C-alpha positions, 0 to 999 in steps of 0.5 A: 539130857532132860527128855522134855528138852530133847523133844523140844529140840527135835520139834524145832529141828523138824519144824525147820526141815518142814519150813525149808521144804515148803520154801523150796517147793514154793521157789520151784513153782515160782521158777516153773511159772517164770519159765512158762511165762518166758516161753510164752513171751518168746513165741513169735507172732505169725504174719496173717494175710486177709484177702477182702472181697466185695459183691453188690446187690443189683439196686436198679429198677428194671430187671437186670440183664444176665451180664449185669447180674454176673458183674454185680455177683462177681467178687472183687478186691475191696480196697481202703477198707478198715478192719479191726481184730479182736480176741475170741470167736464172738464179737463183744463191744467191751472187748478191746481192739488189739490191731487194725489195718486198711486194705491195700489196692488189692484188698489185702490187710496184714497182721502179726498175731500170736497163736489164738482165736480171733475175730475181724469186724468192720467199723459198725461192730468195732465199738459202741458208736454205731450201736448207740447211733442206730438205736437213737435214730430208730428207737421209734417207728417212722414213716419209712422205717420200722422201730429197730429190733434190739434183740436182733441188733444184739445178735447182729453185733455179736456176729463178727465178719470173720473168725479164724484161729492162728496155730503153729501150723496155721495157713497164713491167708484167710478170705473175707467176703463182704456183700453190699445190700441196696440202701433200703436193706442196708440197716441191720434189724430195721425194715424199710417201708418206703418206695423203692426203684421199680 
């Protein structure tokens, strides 16, 4: 047998073996990836319960009695409050809302979520509508209001009302406390300069 033909035949044989091995590895990796995706897809969401409470600042004129102070500081259920769920520990206006729900008469909202880190926001932080509106209204100083501090507003927007992590051993209940300021202190990053009740 011609030596050159022998080496050519062996080269072809080795090439076929190597190609077969590489294809086998690729197929194995593909199968592993498919298995991992299948396991991920089979994960069951957890029922998460958010208990939303509210407190209020005293906004009357005269110094409040102790009973009134205690009553305004008492946390009460916050019914009919829409809250939105996003992924991650920081709120970003560009991040999609993955779920939303209204609290019931007891101030409870429920979501089904897969393991991960999430944040809850109310309407003002859910998308860019409020952000654009308040900048438009308070871009310049007026008689009663200062010009808005946009750096402050960007920081305020990024802070969610609540951040929590869902794990396989997660607690299913989380509490969210919302405090209502008086109307003259209700706008973020804008200072009210007008008269207030005495």
